[in-house]
C-alpha positions in Angstrom: 122.7 110.8 120.1 121.2 107.5 121.2 123.4 104.5 122.0 122.1 102.7 118.9 122.9 105.7 116.6 126.3 106.1 118.2 127.0 102.4 117.6 126.0 102.6 114.0 128.1 105.7 113.5 131.2 104.1 114.9 130.6 100.8 113.0 130.0 102.6 109.7 132.4 105.5 109.7 135.2 103.9 107.7 132.9 102.2 105.3 132.1 103.5 101.8 128.7 103.0 100.2 128.9 103.6 96.4 125.6 104.4 94.7 125.1 104.1 90.9 121.8 105.4 89.5 121.0 107.5 86.4 118.7 109.6 88.5 120.7 112.3 90.4 117.8 112.7 92.9 118.0 109.1 93.9 121.8 109.3 94.3 121.6 112.4 96.4 118.7 111.0 98.6 120.5 107.8 99.2 123.8 109.6 99.9 122.1 111.7 102.6 120.4 108.5 104.0 123.7 106.6 104.4 125.7 109.7 105.6 123.1 110.1 108.4 124.0 106.6 109.4 127.7 107.5 109.6 128.8 106.0 106.2 131.0 107.6 103.7 129.3 107.8 100.3 130.1 108.4 96.7 127.9 108.1 93.6 127.9 108.0 89.9 125.3 108.4 87.2 126.9 105.7 85.0 129.3 102.8 85.1 132.2 104.7 83.5 132.7 106.9 86.5 132.2 104.0 88.9 134.8 101.8 87.2 137.3 104.7 87.2 136.8 105.1 91.0 137.7 101.5 91.6 141.3 102.4 90.8 141.4 104.7 93.8 139.3 102.9 96.4 137.2 99.8 96.6 133.7 100.4 98.1 132.4 98.4 101.1 128.9 98.3 99.7 127.5 98.9 96.2 123.9 100.0 95.5 123.3 99.9 91.8 120.2 100.5 89.6 119.4 97.6 87.3 118.9 100.1 84.5 122.1 102.0 83.7 121.8 102.9 80.0 124.1 100.7 77.8 125.2 98.8 80.9 123.1 97.2 83.6 123.2 96.7 87.3 124.0 93.0 86.6 127.2 94.1 84.8 128.2 96.1 87.8 127.3 93.1 90.1 129.5 90.7 88.0 132.4 93.2 87.9 132.4 93.6 91.7 132.2 89.9 92.1 135.3 89.4 90.0 137.2 91.6 92.5 136.7 88.8 95.0 136.5 91.2 97.9 133.1 89.9 99.2 131.6 93.4 98.7 127.8 93.2 99.1 125.9 94.5 96.0 122.3 95.7 96.3 120.2 96.0 93.1 117.5 98.7 92.7 114.7 97.8 90.3 111.2 98.7 89.4 108.5 96.7 91.3 107.2 93.7 89.4 110.4 92.8 87.4 110.3 89.2 88.6 112.7 87.7 86.1 115.3 90.4 86.6 115.1 90.0 90.4 115.7 86.3 90.1 118.6 86.8 87.8 120.2 89.3 90.1 119.8 87.1 93.2 121.2 84.1 91.4 124.2 86.2 90.2 125.0 87.0 93.8 123.2 90.2 94.7 122.8 90.6 98.5 119.2 91.8 97.9 117.0 93.3 95.3 115.2 96.5 96.4 112.1 97.5 94.6 111.3 101.1 94.0 109.9 103.2 95.7 112.7 102.4 98.1 111.9 101.4 101.7 114.7 103.3 103.4 114.6 101.5 106.7 114.6 98.1 105.0 117.6 99.1 102.8 119.5 100.3 105.8 118.8 97.2 107.8 119.8 95.0 104.9 123.1 96.8 104.4 123.9 96.6 108.1 123.1 92.9 108.1 125.3 92.3 105.1 128.2 94.0 106.7 127.9 92.1 109.9 127.9 88.7 108.2 131.1 86.9 107.3 131.4 86.8 103.5 132.3 83.5 102.0 133.7 83.8 98.5 132.0 81.6 96.0 128.9 81.1 98.3 126.6 81.5 95.3 128.4 78.8 93.3 127.4 75.2 93.2 124.0 73.7 94.1 121.4 75.4 96.2 119.9 74.0 99.4 116.2 72.9 99.3 113.7 75.7 100.1 113.4 75.8 103.9 111.5 79.0 104.5 109.4 79.8 107.6 105.8 79.4 106.5 106.6 77.1 103.6 104.9 74.2 105.3 101.6 76.3 105.3 101.6 76.5 101.5 99.1 74.3 99.6 100.5 72.1 96.7 99.2 74.6 94.2 100.8 77.5 96.0 104.1 75.7 96.0 103.8 75.2 92.3 103.2 78.9 91.8 106.1 79.8 94.1 108.4 77.6 92.1 107.4 79.2 88.8 107.8 82.7 90.3 111.3 81.9 91.5 112.0 80.6 88.0 111.2 84.1 86.8 107.9 83.3 85.0 105.3 86.0 84.6 101.7 85.5 85.8 100.7 84.8 82.2 103.4 82.2 81.6 102.8 80.5 85.0 99.1 80.4 84.2 99.7 78.8 80.8 101.9 76.1 82.4 99.4 75.3 85.1 96.3 75.7 83.0 94.8 78.4 85.1 94.2 82.1 84.5 96.8 84.9 85.2 94.3 86.3 87.7 94.2 83.0 89.6 98.0 83.0 89.7 97.9 86.5 91.1 95.6 85.3 93.9 97.9 82.4 94.7 100.9 84.6 94.7 99.3 87.0 97.1 98.6 84.1 99.5 102.2 82.9 99.1 103.6 86.3 100.0 101.3 86.6 103.0 102.2 83.2 104.4 106.0 83.8 103.8 105.9 87.3 105.2 107.0 88.9 101.9 106.2 92.6 101.5 106.6 92.6 97.7 107.9 90.4 94.9 111.6 91.5 95.4 111.2 90.6 99.1 109.8 87.2 98.1 112.8 86.6 95.8 115.1 87.4 98.7 113.3 85.1 101.2 113.4 82.1 98.8 116.8 82.6 97.1 118.8 83.4 100.2 117.1 80.7 102.3 
């Protein structure tokens, strides 16, 4: 075992990652992924089982699908936040669900991970969240102005498009507001993502909303 893998194993071995996803295959795949990193894992296909498990042990990290039948990942996120333990919550969502990604980040999600899941990105995000000091209530109150590396390179129009995207507007809605076509919005958005170093829309939300 390399020194890095040994470090992660020691750092993670007492930490529980709880996965909530209606797809058993996703639960099992993520469980294997985190166990290989030395984490303890548990998973549930719905929120009922997850809430019952909280009576026995509080997880150190929660990874929840945004779509959970009658409940949603946002419900799980808010429930975990009421525990006031600083537990990081990662939301899984389908690519392109901009409005939901914005809502999740504003509600306090540590990150929104678009499917198909980038395993290395998810692992590095979880590690970083566990390393950081958690400040309760950090998501409350006003937000700082956007200070993202690469932001100065954006044109005025690209900044307008970025603002509308972070407000959760679709290409069609943003185009209507700016008086341009959805296709043009898509072109501007692609340039914004390139300049800010975002791999996908969920990554763009993370860069802006956690800056």
